[in-house]
N, C-alpha and C positions, 0 to 999 in steps of 0.2 A: 504494499500500499504506499503510495506517495504521500508526502507531507502535506501538500494542499488538500488532498482528500480527507486525510486524518483531521486536519484542523476544521474543515467544514463539518465533518461528522461529529467531532467533539462540541462545536458550537450548537448543533442541533440537539445533541444529547443534553447538553446543559440547559438549552431553552426548554426541553421537555420536562427536566427535573424541576426547574424554576416554575414552569406553568403548573405542574402537578402540585407542587408545594403550595402555590397561591390558591389553587382550587381547593385544596385541603384545609385552607384557612390558617396556614402557618404565618408567623410573624416575618418581617423582613430579615431579621438576624438569623432565623431558622432557614430561611430560603437561601441566604448567602452561604450559611455553613454547609447545607446540603450540596449546593453547587460546587463549593470548594472541595468538599470530600469527593464528590463525583469526578471532578477535574483531576484530582491526584490519582484516583484509581485508574482512570482512562490513561493518564499519562504513563503510570507505572506499567500497565498492560502493554501499551505501545513499545516502551523501552524493552520489556522482556521479549516481545515478539521479534523485534529488530535484532536483539542479541541472539535469540534462538536462530534466526535465520542466517546470521554471520557465522555462528559457531557450527552450524550443520553444512555450510557450503564447502565444496571441494575446491582444491587449489586450481587455479587457471594455469594454462601453459606458461603465461608470462611469470607467474609466481614460481613455477618450477625452474625456469631459466634463471630468474634472479637468485634463487637459492643455490644453484649450481655455480653461478659466477662469483659467489662470495669469497671462494678460495682464491688467494693471490699466488699467481704462478710466475716465477722468475727464472729467467734463462740461466744456464750454468755460467758462473763468473760475473753476472751482473749484480750491481749493488742497488739497494734500496736506500734512497736518501730523502731527508725532509726538506730539501731545498727546491721547493716548486716555485716557479716564476721568478727565479733569481736573475740578475743581469749578467752574470758571469758565464 
């Protein structure tokens, strides 16, 4: 689910909670508290959903190539120096 769809859905859900609370005769403080609790629950659920999607994803070919290239290979007799960009 994309972020804009999530935000629109969250706004609608909060509007429903607020409308239902108002129809139930709740005070303004109770309506705001219910909406805040609802928003926190929805946001936590979205975070867990995105986390689960990332944790379950398989590595892409680019990730595999990047992991293989992490080892530094130096030819025989070549020195590694820290002088990058020197003028000499």
